[in-house]
N, C-alpha and C positions, 0 to 999 in steps of 0.2 A: 429644032430639038430643044426642049427645056431642061435645065439642070437644077438639081436641088441645092439651095444655098447651104454653105457650110454653117453648122451650128456649134456653138461652144459646148464642151463636155458638161455633163450633168453636174450642177452645183458649183461651177466655176465663175458664174456671173451673179453678182448680188444686186438687188434692187436698191434704190437710192437711200431709203430710210430704215431705221430699226427702232424697236421699242425697248426701253430699259427701265428696270425697277431694281431697287436695292433693299436688302433685309439687314437691318441694324437695330440694336437695342430691343430685340424680341418682336419686331413688327416689320411688315412690308411697307415701304414708302410708296407714294404716288408714282405711277409710271409716267414716262414722257417719251415723245418721239424725238429722234435726232438723226442727222445724216450718218450714214455708215462710215465709220472711221476706226482707227486703232483704239483700243481701250487701255487705260492705265491700270496696272496690276502689280502689287508688291511681289518681289521675287520670293517672299516667304509665304505667299498665298497658299492656303490649304489645298486647293485643287492641284497645284503644281507638284506637291510632295505626296499627297495621299489620295489623288484621283477622285475627289469628291465632286462628281459631275454627272449629269444625265441630260438627255435631249429627246426631242421628238421630231418626226418628219411626216408631213401630210401636204395635201395639195388643194389649191383653189382653182376653179375652172371658169373660163369665160364662155357663157352659153350663147346660143344663136340670137337670143333677144337682148344681148348686151349685158345681162346681169352677171354678177360674180357669185359663185357658189362654192362653199368649202365642204369637202367630203369628210364626214364623220369627225368633226372637230371635237365634239364632246367626248368621244371615246379616246382620242389622243390626249386630251387634257387630263382625263381620269388616269390614263396610264402614266403620264408624267408625274402626277401627284403620287401615284403608287411607287414609282422609281425613287422619288425624293424620300419617301418614308423608309424604303429599304436601305438607302444610303445615309440615312439620318441627316438629311439636308433640310433646311427650312422649306416647308411645303407651300408651294404657290397657291394662292387663292384662286379657285376655278373661275370666278367671275372676272377677277382682274386679268388673268391670263387670256381669257376669251376677249376681253376688251383690248388687250395689247395686240392680239392677232388681228382683230377687226381694224384697229387703228392703222396698222402697217399695211394691210391690204387696201384700205380706203385711200391712204396716202400714195400708194404705189399702183393704183388702178391701171395706169397706162402701161405698166410693166407686165400685166397679165397677158400671155400670148393667146392667140386664137387656138382652138382645137386643131390638132391633137396636143398642143402644148398646154402648160399649166404654170401656176405660180407655186413653187415649193416653199412651204413654211417650215422654219427650223427654230423652235423654242430651245433655249439652252440655259441650264441652271448650273451654277458652280460656286463652291465655297471660296470666300475671299479672306477669311481670317488670317492675319499675318502671324503665324506661329509655326516654326519648323519643328517644334517639340510636341505637336498635337496628333501624334500617330494614333492615340487611343481616345481622342477627344473630337467630337463632331464640330463642324464649322458653325460658329455663332453669327457669322456674317456671310452674306451671299449676294450674288447678282443673277438676275433673270433677264435674258435678252431674247427678242424675237427677230430673227432675220428672215428675209424673203429672197428667193432666187428664181428668175424665169427659167423654165426648162422646156425642152421641145420633145418631139416624139422619140421615145426611148428606142424604138425599132425603126428609125427612119430608113435604114438600109434593108429592112425586112427582117422578120423573126428568123433567128438562126438557132439550131439545136445546140445546147450546151454540153460540154464535156465536164463531168463531175468525178472527182476522186473520192472514193469511199474510204474513210479512215476509221477503222474499227478498234483503234487503240486509244486515241486521245479524245479529250473533251474540249468543247468550245470555251467553257467558262466554269467557274465554281458552281456546283449544282444548285446552291440556294440563291444565286444571283443571275442565272441565265435569263430570267424573266424581266430583268432590269435593263433598260436601254441606256447603257453607260459605255463610254468610250473604251474602257479597259477590256470589255468583252470583244470589241472589234479589233483592238490591238493584239489580243491574244490569238485571234484567228489569222492575222496578217502573215506571220511567218510561215505557217503550214500552207496557206493559200499560194504564196509566192513560190514556195518550194515545189508545190504540185504543178504550178504553171510552168516552171522551168523544166521539170522532169517529164511531165505527162501532157503538156499543153492543156491542162485542165483550167476551166474557168473558175470553179469554186471547189471547196472541200465539204463533203457531207460528213459531219461528225457522228459516229456511231459507236460510242464507247461500250466495250463488252459485247459488240454485235447488235446493240439496240439503236435503231435509227432515231436521230434527234433533228438537227437542222444544219444548214450551212453557216458560214461565217456571217452572212448578212440576209438570209432568207429562210422562210419556212418551206417545208417539203411536203408534197402531196403525190399520191398515186391515183390514177384514173383508169377505169375500164368498164365498159358496158353499163353506163349509168350508175357506176359505183365509185365512190371517192373514199380513199383511206388516208388518214393522217394521224400523227401521234396525238394522243390525248394530252391536254394541258397539264403541266406541272411546273415546278420552279426552275427546271434545268434549261428551258429555252424560252425565247421571246414569244409572247402572246400577240401575234400579228393581227392588226386590224384588217389588213387585206385578206389574210387567211380567214378570219371570221366572216368577212363580207362574202367571200367565195363560197363558204359553206352554206350561207343563207341562200345565195343564188342557186347553188346546185340543188339544195333541198327543194326550193321552189320549182325547179325544172324536173323534179321527180327522181333525183339521184338518191341512192341509198348511201347514207353518210355513216362512216365508221371512224370514231376517234378512239384509238387504243394503241398501246405499244406494239411494235412489230420489229422483226429482225432483218438483218442484212440478207439472210438466206431467203426469207419470204419476199423481200423486195426484188431480189434477182430473179426469182421465179415469176413474180408479177409482170416484170417488164418484158418478158419474152413475147407477150401479146398485148400488154397494156401500155400506159403512158406514165411519165413522171414529169413533175414540174416544180418550179420554185416560185413562191409568192412573196411579194413585197411592194412597198409604195412606189418605188421607181419604175419597175418593169410591169407591175401588176401580176402577171403570170407568164413565166418563161419556160419553154419546153426543154426537156433534157433528151439528148440523142444518144449519149454514151455514158455508161458508168464504168469506172476503172477501179477494180478491187484486187489487191495483191498482185499487181502487174498484169492482170488479165482484163481485157476490154469486153464489156457486155453491151450489145446494142439494145437500145430501148425501142420496142416496136419495130418500125421500119427505119429507125435512125433519124427521122425528121420530127419536127414539131407536130404533135398529134392533133387530130380534129377536135377532140374533146377539150384539149387545152386552148386551142384557138377560139372555140365557141364560148367557153366560160369567160375567157379574157374579154372577148368582144361584148358580152352581156354586161359585165361590170363597167367597162369603159363607157358603154352607151349610157348607163345611169349617171356616171360621173360627169359626162359631157352634156347631159340634158337631152339626149336623143332617145331615152326610154324613161318610162314613169319611175319616180322615186317612191316606191310603195312602202319603204321602211323608214322614211323620214331621215335619210342619211345626209341630206344637203342642207346647209345653212346659208341663207342669202346675206350678202354684205351690202 
């Protein structure tokens, strides 16, 4: 009998090198590669007091021919630049950030796992201006770092249906900053998520302020039924997920009717009597929901297991990422 080797938890292992660039005197300096190590930071750094930070997360895959391919790098770089603008941080140059990502992957090629693993890329931007009185002043100095982390199959033990608490009172983040990938938004969701885990054994919280469905603390939300996909239309209140966008394209290619519009908790609970619900994001791609918990009542989603439409759409996207299906939309960048 063979056993599956133990794999470290997602994001807990870093590759050997990182790329670093600094913004000073109104310009970005040349980036360089260096071994991963602690960084020196003033205790008065802007990021520590005023949360001037944003990040991205995407993956590079080792294909069967030995090549390394990055999935939708251009879209992630564009989103990071957008996040920087919203936080009034020095905006990274797209070409330089791509060069940094490529340099890290090239230096750490041996750390890219075979499929179904991947190398997770984490660009990080943060304000370093040393001024504890700068609450209303943007950072004039900043650092940009690109980290890499080998990750393995997110569902190594098999896909399991998630339990989701529906919170129709609270918001995940400030309405104008939900589309920004900044640590404060994730921190804001952590307390409610841990409370839901303790009280309801919930995996995540689906924030639905005023009864309008938005997203969970770390994932976008979709409903599926009879070749029909429903998800909230884009606005500033939630993250514009690249995986979400990719799934919509794949579903449309497969003949799905795509609806992007606001919908309510009541409509969602009616939908899941016969349909499916799922969370989308970089780590899991698409994860099926088996139970929704609303006002202390549990609602089974479909038959309570991960649905066939969820499994099929996830498999189609993963096949493109891993080079097992044609990349018809030019989403992969070879390193």
